C-alpha positions as CSV (number, residue, x, y, z in Angstrom):
1,M,0.1,106.9,56.3
2,S,1.0,104.8,53.4
3,K,-0.7,101.2,53.0
4,P,2.3,98.3,53.8
5,K,3.7,97.3,50.2
6,Y,3.5,93.3,49.4
7,F,4.4,90.8,46.7
8,L,1.2,88.1,46.2
9,Y,3.0,84.6,45.4
10,A,0.4,81.5,45.0
11,R,1.9,78.4,44.3
12,K,0.8,74.7,43.0
13,S,2.9,71.4,42.7
14,T,1.0,70.4,39.3
15,E,-0.9,71.5,36.2
16,D,-3.7,69.3,37.6
17,D,-5.9,71.6,39.4
18,N,-7.9,68.0,40.6
19,K,-4.8,66.9,42.8
20,Q,-4.3,70.3,44.6
21,V,-6.3,71.3,47.9
22,M,-6.3,75.2,46.7
23,S,-6.1,76.2,42.8
24,I,-4.3,79.0,42.2
25,E,-7.4,81.1,41.1
26,A,-8.7,80.6,44.4
27,Q,-5.4,81.4,46.2
28,L,-5.9,84.6,44.5
29,V,-9.3,85.5,45.5
30,E,-8.4,84.3,49.0
31,L,-5.1,86.3,49.5
32,R,-6.8,89.7,47.8
33,E,-9.7,89.6,49.9
34,F,-7.2,88.8,53.1
35,A,-5.4,92.0,51.6
36,R,-8.3,94.4,51.5
37,R,-9.8,93.6,54.6
38,E,-5.9,93.6,55.9
39,N,-5.3,97.1,54.4
40,L,-2.6,95.5,52.2
41,E,-1.0,96.7,49.2
42,I,-0.1,94.2,46.4
43,V,2.9,95.8,44.1
44,R,2.4,92.5,42.2
45,E,1.6,89.0,41.7
46,F,3.8,86.2,41.1
47,Q,2.0,82.5,40.0
48,E,3.7,79.4,39.6
49,S,2.9,76.0,38.9
50,K,5.7,73.8,40.2
51,S,7.3,72.1,42.9
52,A,8.7,73.7,46.2
53,K,10.5,70.0,47.0
54,T,13.7,71.2,46.1
55,P,15.3,74.6,44.8
56,G,15.0,76.5,41.7
57,R,11.3,77.2,40.6
58,P,12.5,80.2,38.4
59,V,9.0,82.8,39.3
60,F,9.8,82.2,42.7
61,K,13.9,83.1,42.1
62,K,12.7,86.0,40.5
63,M,10.4,87.2,43.1
64,M,13.0,87.3,45.6
65,E,15.8,89.0,43.3
66,E,13.4,91.7,42.9
67,I,12.4,92.1,46.8
68,E,16.6,92.1,47.1
69,E,16.3,95.2,44.9
70,E,13.5,97.2,46.4
71,K,14.1,96.0,50.0
72,S,11.5,96.4,52.5
73,I,8.5,94.7,50.7
74,G,6.5,91.8,52.3
75,I,5.3,88.5,51.0
76,L,1.5,87.6,50.7
77,A,0.7,83.6,50.6
78,W,-2.0,81.4,51.5
79,H,0.5,79.3,54.1
80,P,4.5,79.0,54.4
81,D,4.2,75.4,52.2
82,R,3.7,77.9,49.4
83,L,6.9,79.4,50.0
84,A,9.5,76.5,50.6
85,R,9.2,73.1,50.9
86,N,13.2,72.8,50.9
87,S,15.8,73.9,53.3
88,V,17.6,76.1,50.8
89,D,14.4,78.2,49.9
90,G,13.2,77.9,54.0
91,G,16.7,79.8,55.1
92,K,16.6,82.1,52.5
93,I,13.3,83.7,53.3
94,I,14.7,83.8,57.0
95,Y,17.8,85.2,56.3
96,L,16.6,88.1,54.0
97,I,13.8,88.3,57.3
98,D,17.1,89.2,59.3
99,Q,18.7,92.0,56.9
100,E,15.3,93.5,56.8
101,T,15.2,92.8,53.2
102,I,11.8,91.1,53.7
103,S,9.8,93.7,55.5
104,S,7.0,91.0,56.5
105,L,5.3,87.9,56.1
106,R,1.4,87.6,55.9
107,F,-0.5,84.2,55.7
108,P,-4.5,84.2,56.4
109,T,-3.7,80.4,57.6
110,F,-0.4,81.5,59.8
111,W,0.1,83.7,61.9
112,F,3.8,85.7,62.1
113,E,5.5,88.4,63.2
114,P,9.5,89.4,62.2
115,T,10.7,88.2,66.2
116,P,12.6,85.4,67.4
117,Q,9.9,83.5,68.5
118,G,8.0,84.4,65.3
119,L,11.3,83.5,63.6
120,F,11.5,80.2,65.8
121,M,7.8,79.5,64.8
122,L,8.5,80.0,60.8
123,Q,11.3,77.8,61.1
124,V,8.8,75.2,62.5
125,A,7.0,75.6,59.6
126,F,9.2,75.5,57.1
127,G,10.4,72.4,58.8
128,Q,7.2,70.7,58.9
129,S,6.6,71.3,55.3
130,K,9.9,69.7,54.5
131,Y,9.1,66.6,56.5
132,Y,5.6,66.3,55.0
133,S,7.0,66.5,51.5
134,D,9.9,63.9,52.4
135,N,7.4,61.5,54.3
136,L,5.2,61.9,51.3
137,S,7.9,60.9,49.1
138,Q,9.3,57.8,51.1
139,N,5.1,56.8,51.2
140,T,4.8,57.3,47.9
141,K,8.2,55.2,47.1
142,R,6.6,52.5,49.5
143,G,3.8,52.5,47.5
144,M,5.6,51.7,44.7
145,R,7.5,49.2,46.1
146,Q,4.6,47.2,47.2
147,K,2.9,47.8,43.9
148,L,5.9,46.2,42.3
149,R,6.0,43.2,44.4
150,R,2.3,42.7,43.6
151,G,3.3,43.1,39.7
152,E,0.3,46.0,39.4
153,W,1.2,48.3,36.4
154,L,1.8,51.9,38.0
155,T,0.5,54.4,35.5
156,R,-1.6,54.8,32.3
157,A,-2.1,51.5,30.9
158,P,0.3,51.2,27.4
159,L,-1.4,50.7,23.8
160,G,-3.8,47.6,24.1
161,Y,-4.4,47.8,27.6
162,V,-6.9,49.8,29.9
163,N,-7.0,50.2,33.3
164,N,-9.1,48.9,35.5
165,Q,-10.1,50.4,38.6
166,K,-11.6,47.9,40.5
167,T,-8.5,45.7,40.6
168,R,-5.8,48.3,40.0
169,N,-4.2,47.0,37.5
170,I,-4.0,46.6,33.0
171,E,-6.2,44.4,31.2
172,P,-6.1,43.8,27.4
173,H,-8.3,45.6,25.7
174,P,-10.7,43.8,23.8
175,V,-10.2,44.6,20.5
176,Y,-6.9,46.6,20.4
177,S,-4.8,44.1,22.2
178,K,-5.7,42.0,19.3
179,V,-4.4,44.8,16.5
180,I,-1.4,45.1,18.2
181,V,-0.9,41.5,17.8
182,K,-1.5,41.9,14.2
183,A,0.7,44.9,14.1
184,F,4.1,42.9,15.1
185,R,2.9,40.0,12.9
186,E,3.2,42.5,9.9
187,Y,6.2,43.8,10.9
188,I,8.2,40.8,11.0
189,K,7.2,40.5,7.3
190,G,10.1,43.1,6.6
191,T,7.8,45.4,4.4
192,H,6.8,48.2,7.0
193,T,8.3,50.9,8.0
194,Y,7.4,52.9,11.2
195,E,4.9,55.2,8.8
196,S,2.9,52.2,7.0
197,L,2.8,50.9,10.4
198,A,1.9,53.7,11.3
199,E,-1.3,54.1,9.1
200,F,-2.0,50.0,9.6
201,L,-2.6,51.0,13.3
202,A,-4.8,54.2,12.1
203,Q,-7.1,51.6,9.8
204,H,-7.8,49.8,13.1
205,N,-8.5,53.1,14.9
206,L,-5.7,53.2,17.3
207,T,-4.4,56.6,16.7
208,T,-3.2,60.0,18.4
209,R,-5.9,61.9,20.4
210,G,-6.0,64.0,18.0
211,G,-6.9,61.3,15.2
212,T,-3.6,61.2,13.8
213,P,-1.3,58.8,12.8
214,L,0.9,57.7,15.4
215,G,4.4,59.3,15.5
216,K,7.8,56.9,14.8
217,A,8.7,57.4,18.6
218,S,5.6,56.4,19.6
219,I,5.6,52.8,17.1
220,R,9.2,52.4,18.4
221,R,8.2,52.1,21.5
222,M,4.9,49.9,21.1
223,L,7.8,47.5,19.3
224,T,9.9,47.7,21.9
225,N,7.3,47.3,25.0
226,R,8.0,44.7,26.8
227,A,4.7,45.6,28.8
228,Y,3.2,43.2,26.0
229,L,5.3,40.6,27.5
230,G,3.4,40.9,31.2
231,F,6.6,42.6,32.6
232,V,6.1,46.3,34.4
233,K,8.8,49.2,34.4
234,Y,10.1,51.2,36.9
235,K,13.0,53.7,37.0
236,D,14.9,52.1,34.2
237,E,14.8,48.4,35.6
238,W,11.5,45.6,34.9
239,Y,10.0,43.2,36.7
240,E,7.3,41.0,36.3
241,G,3.6,41.8,36.1
242,S,0.6,39.8,37.5
243,F,-1.5,41.1,34.0
244,E,-1.7,39.0,31.5
245,P,0.5,39.7,28.6
246,I,-0.7,39.8,24.9
247,L,2.3,38.6,22.9
248,P,4.3,35.1,22.8
249,S,8.0,36.0,23.6
250,K,8.5,34.5,20.2
251,L,6.8,37.1,18.5
252,F,8.4,39.5,20.6
253,E,12.0,38.3,20.0
254,A,11.3,38.4,15.9
255,V,10.4,41.8,15.8
256,Q,13.7,42.8,18.4
257,D,15.4,40.5,15.7
258,V,14.2,43.5,12.7
259,L,14.7,46.2,14.7
260,E,18.5,45.1,15.5
261,D,19.2,44.1,11.5
262,R,17.1,47.6,10.6
263,S,19.5,49.2,12.6
264,R,23.0,48.6,11.6
265,P,24.0,51.3,9.0
266,Q,23.2,50.9,5.3
267,G,24.5,52.3,2.5
268,T,23.1,54.9,0.6
269,K,20.0,53.8,-1.6
270,R,19.9,55.6,-5.0
271,N,17.7,53.7,-6.3
272,K,14.5,55.7,-6.2
273,H,11.7,52.8,-8.0
274,T,10.4,50.2,-7.4
275,F,12.2,46.8,-8.5
276,H,10.1,43.9,-6.4
277,F,12.6,40.9,-7.0
278,T,16.4,42.9,-6.8
279,G,18.6,41.4,-3.9
280,I,17.2,37.9,-3.7
281,F,18.5,36.6,-7.5
282,R,22.2,35.8,-8.3
283,C,24.1,35.4,-11.9
284,G,24.1,31.6,-12.2
285,E,27.5,32.4,-14.4
286,C,29.2,34.7,-11.9
287,E,27.5,34.6,-9.0
288,S,27.3,38.1,-9.0
289,M,23.7,40.0,-8.0
290,I,20.9,40.8,-10.4
291,T,19.9,44.3,-10.3
292,A,17.2,46.0,-12.6
293,Q,16.6,49.3,-14.7
294,W,13.9,50.5,-16.7
295,A,13.7,50.3,-20.8
296,T,12.0,51.5,-24.0
297,G,10.7,49.5,-26.1
298,K,10.5,50.0,-30.0
299,S,6.8,50.9,-29.3
300,G,7.5,53.3,-27.1
301,H,6.6,51.0,-24.2
302,R,8.5,51.0,-20.9
303,Y,9.7,48.2,-19.4
304,R,11.9,46.4,-16.2
305,Y,14.7,44.7,-17.0
306,Y,16.7,42.7,-14.7
307,R,20.6,41.4,-15.6
308,C,23.2,41.1,-13.7
309,T,25.4,43.4,-12.2
310,K,28.7,41.8,-13.1
311,K,31.2,42.9,-10.6
312,R,32.8,40.4,-10.6
313,G,34.2,39.9,-14.4
314,D,33.1,39.4,-17.7
315,C,29.8,37.9,-18.1
316,S,27.9,36.6,-21.0
317,Q,24.4,36.9,-19.3
318,S,21.7,39.1,-21.5
319,Y,18.6,41.0,-19.5
320,L,15.3,39.2,-18.8
321,R,12.0,41.3,-18.8
322,E,10.3,41.7,-15.4
323,G,7.3,39.6,-17.0
324,V,9.0,36.7,-18.0
325,L,10.7,36.5,-15.1
326,V,7.3,36.7,-12.8
327,S,6.2,34.1,-15.0
328,Q,8.7,31.6,-14.2
329,V,8.8,32.5,-10.6
330,Q,4.9,31.4,-10.7
331,E,5.2,28.7,-12.5
332,K,8.1,27.6,-10.0
333,L,5.7,28.3,-7.1
334,Q,3.1,25.7,-9.0
335,T,5.2,23.1,-8.0
336,I,4.0,23.1,-4.4
337,A,1.1,24.5,-5.5
338,L,-2.2,22.7,-3.4
339,H,-5.7,23.0,-4.0
340,D,-8.1,24.6,-1.1
341,Q,-9.9,21.1,-1.3
342,Y,-6.6,19.4,0.1
343,T,-5.5,22.1,1.9
344,D,-8.5,22.4,4.3
345,W,-8.7,18.6,4.6
346,M,-4.6,18.5,5.8
347,M,-5.5,21.3,8.3
348,K,-8.6,19.3,9.6
349,K,-6.2,16.4,10.2
350,V,-3.1,18.7,12.0
351,D,-6.2,19.8,14.1
352,V,-7.4,16.4,15.2
353,W,-3.5,14.9,15.8
354,E,-3.0,18.2,17.8
355,K,-6.1,16.8,20.0
356,E,-5.2,13.3,19.6
357,E,-1.7,14.4,21.0
358,G,-2.7,15.5,24.2
359,K,-0.3,16.8,26.9
360,E,3.0,16.8,26.9
361,S,5.2,14.4,28.8
362,R,6.5,14.6,32.4
363,S,9.6,14.7,31.0
364,A,9.5,17.6,29.3
365,L,7.3,19.3,31.8
366,H,10.2,18.8,34.9
367,A,13.0,19.7,32.4
368,L,11.3,22.9,31.5
369,S,10.2,23.3,35.3
370,S,14.3,22.8,36.6
371,K,15.4,25.3,34.0
372,I,12.9,27.9,35.5
373,K,14.1,27.7,38.4
374,E,17.1,27.6,37.8
375,S,17.1,30.7,36.2
376,E,15.5,32.0,39.0
377,E,17.9,30.7,41.2
378,R,20.6,33.0,38.9
379,M,18.2,35.6,39.1
380,E,18.4,35.6,42.9
381,K,22.0,35.3,42.9
382,L,22.4,38.4,40.6
383,V,19.9,40.7,42.9
384,D,21.9,40.1,46.0
385,M,25.4,40.3,43.8
386,H,24.5,43.7,43.3
387,L,22.8,45.2,46.7
388,E,26.3,44.1,47.7
389,G,27.6,46.4,45.3
390,D,29.5,43.4,43.3
391,I,28.7,44.5,40.4
392,P,28.1,47.9,38.4
393,K,24.5,48.9,37.9
394,Q,24.5,49.0,34.1
395,I,25.8,45.4,33.7
396,Y,23.4,44.6,36.5
397,L,20.1,45.5,34.3
398,K,21.2,44.0,31.3
399,K,22.0,40.5,33.0
400,K,18.5,41.0,34.7
401,D,16.7,41.7,31.8
402,T,18.3,39.0,29.6
403,L,17.0,36.5,32.6
404,M,13.5,38.1,32.6
405,R,13.7,37.6,28.8
406,S,14.8,34.0,28.8
407,I,11.8,33.1,32.2
408,S,9.0,34.4,30.6
409,S,10.2,31.9,27.2
410,L,10.6,29.2,29.4
411,S,7.5,29.7,31.0
412,E,5.0,30.4,27.8
413,K,6.5,26.9,26.3
414,K,5.5,25.2,29.9
415,K,2.2,26.4,29.4
416,E,2.2,25.4,25.7
417,C,3.3,21.9,27.2
418,K,0.4,22.2,29.6
419,E,-2.5,23.5,26.8
420,G,-1.0,20.4,24.7
421,K,1.0,22.4,22.1
422,K,3.5,20.8,20.2
423,E,6.5,21.9,18.4
424,W,5.4,20.5,15.2
425,V,2.4,21.8,15.2
426,E,2.6,25.3,13.7
427,P,5.6,24.9,11.2
428,V,3.4,22.2,9.9
429,R,0.7,24.8,9.1
430,N,2.8,27.4,8.3
431,L,3.7,24.4,5.2
432,I,0.2,24.1,4.6
433,L,-0.6,27.6,4.2
434,D,2.4,28.0,2.5
435,T,1.0,26.1,-0.2
436,K,-2.3,27.0,-0.2
437,Q,-0.6,30.7,-0.9
438,A,1.5,29.3,-3.5
439,N,-1.7,28.5,-4.9
440,I,-3.3,31.6,-4.5
441,L,-0.3,33.4,-6.2
442,K,-0.6,31.4,-9.5
443,D,-2.5,34.4,-10.8
444,S,-1.4,37.4,-8.4
445,R,0.0,40.7,-10.0
446,D,0.5,41.8,-6.6
447,L,5.0,41.6,-6.8
448,E,5.8,42.6,-3.8
449,Q,3.9,39.4,-2.4
450,I,5.2,37.3,-5.4
451,S,8.6,38.2,-3.8
452,S,8.5,37.8,-0.2
453,F,7.3,34.7,-0.7
454,V,10.1,33.7,-2.7
455,Q,12.4,34.8,-0.6
456,K,10.8,33.5,2.7
457,I,10.3,29.8,1.0
458,G,13.0,29.5,-1.8
459,T,16.4,28.7,-1.4
460,N,19.4,30.1,-4.1
461,P,17.4,32.0,-6.1
462,T,19.7,32.2,-9.9
463,I,18.9,33.3,-12.7
464,Y,21.0,32.1,-15.7
465,D,20.0,32.2,-19.8
466,K,17.1,34.3,-19.1
467,S,15.7,31.1,-16.9
468,V,14.5,31.3,-13.6
469,T,15.7,28.5,-10.9
470,F,15.4,28.4,-7.2
471,S,15.2,25.3,-4.5
472,F,13.1,24.4,-1.7
473,P,13.9,23.3,1.9
474,S,13.4,19.8,2.1
475,P,9.6,19.5,3.6
476,Y,8.5,21.7,0.0
477,Q,10.0,19.0,-2.0
478,F,8.4,16.7,-0.5
479,V,5.3,18.4,-1.3
480,A,6.6,19.1,-5.0
481,K,7.3,15.2,-5.5
482,R,4.0,14.5,-4.4
483,R,2.3,16.3,-6.4
484,A,4.3,15.0,-9.4
485,D,3.2,11.9,-8.5
486,L,-0.8,12.4,-8.5
487,L,-0.5,14.5,-11.7
488,S,1.5,11.9,-13.6
489,G,-0.8,9.1,-12.6
490,A,1.6,7.2,-9.9
491,P,-0.8,5.7,-7.6
492,V,-2.0,8.0,-5.0
493,A,-4.6,6.9,-2.1
494,Q,-7.9,8.2,-2.9
495,S,-10.8,9.0,-0.7
496,S,-13.6,6.8,-1.4
497,E,-16.3,9.4,-2.2
498,N,-16.9,9.9,-5.9
499,L,-15.3,6.5,-6.8
500,S,-17.6,4.2,-8.6
501,K,-17.1,0.6,-8.7
502,Q,-15.7,0.3,-11.7
503,E,-13.3,2.7,-11.0
504,V,-11.9,0.5,-8.0
505,L,-9.5,-1.7,-8.1
506,Y,-7.6,-4.1,-4.8
507,C,-3.8,-4.1,-5.7
508,D,-3.0,-4.7,-2.2
509,P,-3.7,-7.5,0.5
510,N,-4.5,-4.7,3.1
511,G,-7.2,-3.3,0.3
512,N,-5.8,-0.1,-0.3
513,R,-7.7,1.5,-3.5
514,T,-6.0,3.4,-6.3
515,R,-8.1,4.8,-9.5
516,V,-8.0,2.5,-12.4
517,S,-6.7,4.6,-14.3
518,A,-3.7,5.2,-12.8
519,V,-3.2,1.5,-12.5
520,R,-4.2,-0.5,-15.2
521,G,-1.5,-3.2,-16.5
522,R,-0.4,-3.5,-13.2
523,C,-2.7,-5.5,-10.7
524,P,-3.6,-9.1,-11.8
525,R,-7.8,-9.5,-12.5
526,P,-10.1,-6.5,-11.4
527,L,-12.4,-6.9,-8.5
528,D,-16.0,-8.8,-9.4
529,D,-19.0,-7.1,-8.0
530,G,-19.9,-9.9,-5.4
531,A,-16.2,-8.9,-4.1
532,S,-16.7,-5.3,-4.4
533,S,-20.1,-5.7,-2.2
534,T,-18.3,-7.6,0.2
535,A,-15.1,-5.1,1.0
536,K,-15.1,-2.6,3.4
537,E,-14.2,0.9,2.6
């Protein structure tokens, strides 16, 4: 008597064995042993790693097609839920049993006979499997919604964060979160591409698992990831998170502006050479843009020259060699350059003023709180309109995203007010650092750094008769004026340190002091030793 013939089918839902009650390998061992005990002939084995919740499993489909071709073939599986967790696949199996195309079903953990009672029990088993799958889906979604209400991160931590198993949330990595902030600050300079930013991250040990720099898609995903603002994304919708953000909203928005600007269509770039000062200067005669080119001198040396494009008609302006242009730019920058001695003193003074300011006034905090409350009320109305079907989902998501970013920005400003940070602090610090940077660039040969600095603080840069000119915003003009006064010998307040009695005159009833050489002939009389000894510092 010949053995009954069976197709062996083993399935698991995912590729992760740790999440399976039984792996495919374990199923195969048990089913082969069961076939040996029951004297069953296994004609072919089918293995698949795919969920049976919905129809469309390719291996299962192939098995069913071969059963329909060969007829009178049984199926051997660990449990009915391995064969189907949806009504379509389950119904097809029962139908083929009714048509006697499937001769038998055998399970080590479930009894089945092709009788009305057996088919009824099989339907019950398939129904239970579908119920378990549907119930599991509902429980998972309910758990997701609860985690979103608590503001918890749902999946693996993004770059710069780490998962905390105790809190079931994420927290900033002590080192890599700071690297992410640095990367964002680097990108807003406008000098980085995705590749160069990936190299920057790789230098700080932020790479792929294989140790290679991140790809372009990963860099773009990082630069647009609102998780760094403290948001959680679920099904294309952002929710407020309960974890600590690692980026200020101003920095994030600045990067988005750069990305948006770069996404605009650009003309074809034919210039394969590096000319750092093109796109900055205009011709002082015809106001055309300045372009650049290589030229060979009489000695055979190659030089870079800058000239007018003459796109607006005839222009009499001639060429300007790059070395001369750089020297003139550096000389211009020196008009606002301050020595480290002064900039360090000013930075300390700003710190003192910031501490003295203390907290923001209650009225400012109240105004911010009112704006936040107003935005939150608008958010609630928007959600209600979406739930009632008054607005399309795409418009809802867009408006919700705008409101969430606005609330985040207002909350950050409110936090800064509570911590006593004033809006004037950062601009003043940046001004001081710029004057320090101008002093550093006087001997620099980094042309990219010099051109970037001119673009940052220079206004109306032009070249006329081989002379470079550009203006500074008002704060820098003030620095230039005070620096010029200092160099010209005009009266400037000095510290009492390193001044002898002979160098000091009292020219003011309030006791302001200047160097003798700076005001000689302007004061009625020198201070005698007696007065000097009683004067207050």
